C-alpha positions as CSV (number, residue, x, y, z in Angstrom):
1,M,18.2,19.0,1.5
2,K,19.9,19.9,-1.8
3,Q,19.8,17.0,-4.3
4,M,23.3,16.3,-5.6
5,A,22.8,12.8,-7.0
6,E,21.7,12.4,-10.6
7,R,18.0,11.7,-11.1
8,F,17.1,8.3,-12.7
9,N,13.9,6.4,-13.4
10,I,13.6,2.9,-12.0
11,N,14.5,1.0,-15.2
12,A,17.8,2.9,-15.5
13,I,19.0,2.0,-12.1
14,T,21.3,-1.1,-11.8
15,P,23.7,-2.4,-9.2
16,E,26.5,-0.5,-11.0
17,T,24.6,2.9,-10.7
18,E,26.2,5.2,-8.2
19,E,24.9,8.3,-6.4
20,W,21.4,8.1,-7.8
21,T,18.1,9.5,-6.8
22,C,14.6,8.3,-8.0
23,K,11.3,10.0,-7.6
24,I,8.8,7.3,-6.7
25,Q,5.3,6.7,-5.4
26,V,4.3,3.8,-3.1
27,V,1.7,1.7,-4.8
28,D,1.7,-1.4,-2.7
29,K,2.9,-2.1,0.9
30,G,2.6,-5.3,2.7
31,R,2.6,-6.1,6.4
32,P,5.9,-7.1,8.1
33,R,6.2,-10.9,8.0
34,D,8.6,-13.6,9.2
35,N,10.6,-15.6,6.7
36,R,10.2,-19.3,6.4
37,E,12.8,-20.0,9.1
38,K,11.2,-17.3,11.3
39,M,14.7,-15.9,11.8
40,K,14.2,-12.6,10.0
41,K,11.3,-10.1,9.5
42,Y,10.8,-8.5,6.2
43,Q,8.4,-6.1,4.6
44,L,7.7,-5.8,0.9
45,M,6.7,-2.7,-1.1
46,V,6.1,-1.8,-4.7
47,L,7.4,1.5,-5.9
48,Q,6.5,3.2,-9.1
49,D,8.1,6.1,-11.0
50,E,6.6,8.8,-13.2
51,E,6.7,6.4,-16.3
52,E,4.9,3.8,-14.2
53,N,7.9,1.5,-14.1
54,Q,7.7,-0.6,-11.0
55,V,10.2,-2.2,-8.6
56,E,9.8,-4.4,-5.6
57,C,11.6,-3.3,-2.4
58,V,12.3,-5.1,0.8
59,I,13.0,-3.8,4.3
60,F,14.4,-6.1,7.0
61,N,14.3,-6.3,10.8
62,V,15.0,-3.1,12.7
63,E,14.9,-1.0,9.5
64,I,11.2,-1.8,9.3
65,M,10.6,0.4,12.4
66,H,13.2,2.9,11.3
67,F,11.1,3.7,8.2
68,A,7.7,3.1,9.9
69,D,6.6,6.8,9.5
70,L,7.7,6.9,5.8
71,F,6.5,5.1,2.6
72,R,2.9,6.0,3.1
73,P,0.7,4.4,0.4
74,F,0.2,6.7,-2.7
75,Y,2.5,9.4,-1.5
76,T,5.6,10.6,-3.4
77,Y,9.2,10.4,-2.1
78,L,12.8,10.9,-3.4
79,V,14.8,7.7,-2.7
80,S,18.6,7.7,-3.0
81,V,21.1,4.9,-2.9
82,A,19.1,1.8,-2.0
83,Q,20.9,-1.5,-2.5
84,V,20.1,-2.8,-6.0
85,K,20.3,-6.6,-6.6
86,E,19.2,-9.1,-9.1
87,S,15.6,-10.3,-8.5
88,N,14.9,-13.7,-7.2
89,Y,11.8,-15.7,-6.3
90,M,12.3,-15.9,-2.6
91,Y,9.6,-13.3,-1.9
92,G,7.4,-13.9,-4.9
93,N,7.5,-13.2,-8.7
94,P,9.7,-10.2,-9.5
95,L,8.2,-7.1,-11.1
96,N,11.6,-6.0,-12.4
97,K,15.0,-7.4,-13.3
98,F,16.2,-5.9,-10.0
99,T,14.9,-5.5,-6.5
100,W,15.8,-2.8,-4.0
101,T,16.7,-3.2,-0.4
102,I,16.0,-0.2,1.9
103,D,18.3,0.2,4.9
104,K,19.5,2.9,7.2
105,C,22.0,4.1,4.5
106,T,19.1,4.8,2.1
107,I,18.0,8.5,2.0
108,V,14.2,8.8,1.8
109,E,12.6,12.3,1.6
110,P,8.9,13.1,1.4
111,I,8.3,15.3,-1.6
112,E,6.7,18.1,0.4
113,T,9.9,18.6,2.4
114,V,12.4,19.0,-0.5
115,N,13.8,22.3,-1.6
116,P,13.0,23.5,-4.2
117,P,9.4,22.2,-4.0
118,E,8.3,19.4,-6.4
119,E,4.9,18.2,-7.5
120,P,3.7,14.7,-6.3
121,L,3.5,12.0,-8.9
122,P,0.0,11.5,-10.5
123,P,-2.2,8.7,-9.3
124,P,-1.4,5.2,-10.6
125,T,-3.4,4.0,-13.6
126,R,-2.9,0.3,-12.9
127,L,-5.7,0.0,-10.3
128,N,-8.2,-2.8,-10.7
129,L,-11.2,-0.9,-9.3
130,T,-14.3,-2.9,-9.1
131,P,-17.8,-1.3,-8.7
132,F,-19.9,-2.7,-5.9
133,D,-22.5,-3.9,-8.3
134,N,-19.9,-6.3,-9.7
135,F,-18.8,-7.9,-6.4
136,E,-21.2,-10.9,-6.7
137,Y,-19.8,-11.7,-10.2
138,Q,-16.2,-11.9,-9.0
139,P,-14.8,-15.4,-8.9
140,E,-14.3,-16.8,-5.4
141,G,-10.8,-16.0,-4.2
142,S,-10.2,-13.4,-6.9
143,E,-8.5,-10.1,-5.9
144,F,-9.6,-6.6,-6.8
145,D,-9.3,-3.0,-5.6
146,V,-12.0,-0.9,-3.9
147,L,-12.3,2.9,-3.7
148,A,-15.0,4.0,-1.3
149,I,-16.1,6.3,1.5
150,V,-16.5,4.8,5.0
151,L,-19.9,5.6,6.5
152,N,-19.9,3.8,9.9
153,T,-18.7,0.8,11.8
154,S,-19.6,-1.5,14.6
155,P,-17.5,-2.9,17.5
156,S,-15.2,-5.8,16.7
157,T,-16.6,-9.3,17.4
158,Y,-15.7,-12.9,16.6
159,A,-16.6,-15.0,13.6
160,S,-17.7,-18.6,13.9
161,N,-14.1,-19.7,13.2
162,G,-12.9,-17.8,16.3
163,R,-11.2,-15.0,14.4
164,R,-11.8,-11.4,15.3
165,I,-13.7,-9.3,12.7
166,Q,-15.0,-5.8,12.4
167,D,-17.6,-4.7,9.9
168,F,-17.7,-1.3,8.2
169,I,-20.3,0.1,5.9
170,I,-18.7,1.7,2.8
171,M,-20.2,3.4,-0.2
172,D,-18.9,3.8,-3.8
173,D,-19.3,6.7,-6.2
174,H,-22.6,5.3,-7.3
175,K,-24.0,5.8,-3.8
176,K,-24.2,2.0,-3.4
177,P,-23.4,0.8,0.2
178,T,-22.0,-2.5,1.1
179,K,-20.4,-4.2,4.1
180,F,-16.6,-4.4,4.3
181,T,-15.0,-6.7,6.9
182,L,-11.6,-6.4,8.4
183,W,-9.9,-9.4,10.0
184,E,-7.5,-9.8,12.9
185,E,-4.3,-7.6,12.4
186,F,-6.1,-5.4,10.0
187,I,-8.5,-4.3,12.8
188,D,-5.5,-3.2,15.0
189,H,-3.8,-1.4,12.2
190,D,-6.3,0.0,9.8
191,G,-9.5,-0.4,11.8
192,N,-8.3,1.8,14.6
193,K,-7.3,4.5,12.2
194,L,-10.7,4.4,10.6
195,L,-12.4,4.6,14.0
196,E,-10.5,7.8,14.8
197,L,-11.2,9.4,11.5
198,L,-14.9,8.5,11.7
199,K,-15.2,10.7,14.8
200,K,-14.6,13.8,12.6
201,E,-15.4,12.9,9.0
202,Y,-16.2,10.1,6.5
203,P,-12.8,8.9,5.4
204,I,-12.0,7.8,1.8
205,I,-10.1,4.5,1.5
206,L,-8.4,2.6,-1.3
207,A,-8.3,-1.1,-0.4
208,K,-6.1,-3.1,-2.7
209,K,-6.2,-6.8,-3.3
210,V,-9.5,-7.3,-1.6
211,A,-10.5,-11.0,-2.0
212,R,-14.0,-12.4,-2.2
213,P,-14.0,-15.2,0.4
214,K,-14.3,-18.7,-0.8
215,S,-17.1,-19.3,1.7
216,S,-19.1,-17.2,4.1
217,S,-16.6,-18.1,6.9
218,G,-13.6,-17.6,4.7
219,K,-11.0,-14.9,5.6
220,T,-11.0,-11.8,3.4
221,S,-7.5,-11.1,2.2
222,I,-6.4,-7.4,2.1
223,A,-2.9,-6.5,1.2
224,L,-3.1,-2.8,1.7
225,I,-5.5,-0.1,2.8
226,A,-4.7,3.5,2.1
227,V,-6.8,4.8,5.0
228,K,-6.9,8.5,4.0
229,L,-6.0,9.3,0.4
230,P,-4.3,12.5,-0.8
231,N,-6.7,15.2,-2.0
232,W,-5.5,14.8,-5.6
233,F,-6.4,11.1,-5.7
234,P,-9.2,10.4,-8.2
235,G,-12.4,9.7,-6.3
236,A,-11.4,12.0,-3.5
237,N,-14.7,13.8,-4.4
238,L,-16.8,10.8,-3.3
239,K,-18.1,13.0,-0.5
């Protein structure tokens, strides 16, 4: 598709900007959730441009499925004419003065499909990667990012609190292994992908916002797992 709209970075796009296109990378992507009244589903993402400006995006209801095969974590896209509005605190603290709403009128193109070809955006530098040796020193409930290779897994089972869990053995670039546990919906979404990949290879993952449980039975919070990273991602040579 020939790009006719003018190219802008995130901070130059306002509600008054017309016919714009922005080259972005997905750096955070949450699970679909219900709003407080349970009347509407929404999904939040954080997009970042080549200057590392960030903006929060929201997708609602049927549009969540419409874009289900797009906006893969740490992949690059050209996004055109999303709805741009003033930020509010309904879905958390705003990253930017504005937020974007992605709907069926928004044009989203994977960078590898555009003509002429373009290079993907470089890896983000705002990662809070934590070496495995430092896990025990993290405050209870704190969140950090983990880059690792997945070595093996065991079948899902149930914790003492009745929640489903699945344990994976992962290793960092210092060849230190540790146990990584997925809970409930993360098993169905990310755990199944890892199981398929483990049949053929040892996949590399980036798990963002991993939380040290407040107790041995506490639920580990994971906001995003990039199950198979692009080849250019730093650490892709963990193998």
